C-alpha positions in Angstrom: 32.7 -41.5 -1.5 31.2 -40.4 1.5 32.3 -37.6 1.8 30.4 -36.9 -1.6 27.7 -37.7 -0.3 27.5 -34.9 3.1 29.0 -32.6 0.7 25.4 -32.5 -1.6 23.6 -33.3 1.4 25.2 -30.0 2.7 24.6 -28.3 -0.1 21.3 -29.2 -0.6 20.6 -27.7 3.1 21.8 -24.4 2.4 20.1 -24.3 -0.9 16.4 -24.9 1.3 17.6 -22.3 4.0 18.0 -20.2 0.7 15.0 -21.0 -0.6 13.5 -20.1 2.7 15.1 -17.3 3.5 13.6 -16.0 -0.3 10.0 -17.2 0.4 10.3 -15.5 3.5 11.0 -11.9 2.2 8.5 -12.7 0.0 6.6 -13.2 2.1 7.2 -9.7 4.1 7.6 -7.9 0.6 3.4 -8.8 -0.3 2.0 -8.3 3.4 0.5 -5.3 2.6 -1.7 -6.3 -0.5 -5.5 -5.8 0.9 -8.0 -3.6 1.8 -6.8 -1.5 4.4 -8.9 1.0 6.3 -8.0 4.7 8.2 -7.9 4.5 12.2 -10.7 6.2 12.7 -13.0 4.5 10.3 -13.1 7.0 7.5 -11.4 5.8 4.7 -10.5 2.8 3.1 -8.1 1.5 0.2 -7.2 -1.8 -1.3 -3.4 -2.0 -1.7 -2.2 -4.8 -4.2 1.0 -4.8 -7.2 1.1 -4.0 -10.6 4.3 -4.7 -12.0 7.2 -4.3 -9.9 5.5 -1.7 -7.3 2.4 -1.7 -5.2 -0.3 0.8 -5.8 -3.3 1.7 -3.9 -7.1 2.9 -5.5 -9.3 4.2 -2.9 -12.9 2.3 -2.5 -14.3 4.9 0.3 -14.6 7.7 2.7 -16.0 9.9 4.4 -14.4 13.2 2.5 -14.5 11.5 -1.1 -19.0 10.8 -0.8 -21.6 12.6 -1.8 -24.5 12.0 0.8 -26.2 10.2 -1.3 -23.1 7.6 -1.7 -22.0 8.8 -4.7 -18.2 9.1 -5.5 -16.9 13.1 -5.3 -15.1 14.2 -8.8 -11.3 15.3 -8.5 -11.7 18.8 -8.8 -8.6 19.9 -8.3 -6.3 18.3 -10.3 -4.4 20.5 -12.4 -4.7 18.6 -15.8 -8.6 19.6 -17.0 -9.6 16.1 -18.7 -9.1 14.5 -14.8 -11.3 16.3 -12.7 -14.6 14.8 -14.3 -13.4 11.9 -12.5 -14.6 9.7 -9.8 -12.0 10.3 -7.1 -13.7 6.1 -5.7 -11.3 3.5 -7.1 -8.3 6.0 -8.3 -5.7 4.9 -8.2 -3.6 7.0 -5.9 -0.7 5.7 -4.6 1.9 4.9 -7.0 5.9 3.7 -6.9 6.1 1.6 -3.4 8.6 -0.9 -3.9 10.0 -2.6 -1.1 13.0 -2.3 0.9 14.2 -3.6 3.9 11.4 -3.5 6.1 9.6 -1.1 4.6 8.3 -0.1 1.3 9.6 3.0 -0.1 10.4 5.6 -2.9 6.1 5.9 -3.6 3.5 9.4 -4.3 0.6 10.0 -2.9 -2.0 12.2 -4.6 -4.6 14.5 -2.3 -7.4 15.1 -4.2 -8.4 18.0 -2.1 -5.8 20.1 -3.2 -4.9 18.0 -6.8 -1.0 17.6 -5.8 1.5 14.3 -5.6 3.7 13.9 -2.5 6.2 11.9 -2.1 5.6 8.6 0.8 6.7 5.5 2.4 4.4 2.8 4.0 5.8 0.6 7.1 4.0 -1.8 9.4 4.1 -2.6 12.7 2.3 -5.4 15.1 -0.5 -5.4 12.0 -1.4 -2.0 11.4 0.4 0.4 7.9 1.3 3.5 8.6 2.0 5.9 5.4 4.3 9.0 5.9 3.4 11.7 3.1 6.3 14.0 3.1 7.6 17.5 0.7 10.9 16.6 -0.2 12.1 15.9 4.1 10.9 12.6 5.5 10.6 14.8 8.7 8.4 17.1 7.5 5.2 15.2 6.6 1.9 13.4 8.1 1.5 10.0 8.8 -1.4 8.4 8.6 -2.2 4.6 11.0 -4.7 1.8 8.8 -5.7 -1.7 10.2 -6.8 -4.7 7.8 -10.3 -5.3 7.0 -10.6 -8.9 7.4 -14.1 -8.7 6.6 -16.5 -6.2 4.2 -19.7 -5.0 6.5 -21.5 -4.2 3.0 -23.7 -1.6 4.8 -21.5 -0.1 6.3 -20.4 2.5 4.1 -23.7 3.0 2.8 
C-alpha cells in the first residue's frame, strides 16, 4: 500500500514538473508578442501570433510616413494591385516559428525595394534582434529593437 502511494506521488510530481517545463517553454515562445521600437526610435512594429506562426505589422516609421503623418504607399511592390496599399499597418513579417530560443524560417518584406528576405529573431537581455538575409545567414543585416512598455501617443506626430 505504501509503495502504491509513493508511486502515485512520484508520478504526480513528475507530471507537475513536465507541465511546469511546458508552461515555461510556451511563455518563452510568446515572449516576442508586443510592440517593439527600433534602437534609434525611428520605427515601430507589433508582433503577434496568428495560428502557429508569429507575424508583425508596421505601426509607424520615419521612412514609411509622409510629412503630414499619412502612410506612404507600397510603390515598389512587384504586384501592381498592391502598390496603392498603405505601408503603415501592413503585415511585413511572416512565418516565424519558435525553435530552441529563437524564432526561425520567417520572411520579411522590404517596401523600399519590394523584395522578401529570409529572417530569424532572437532575444537577449530584453532586446529583440531581427536578422534579414538573402540565401546565407552570414550575409545579412541585423537590427536591434526595444520593447515599448508605454505608448506615447504624441511621439509619432
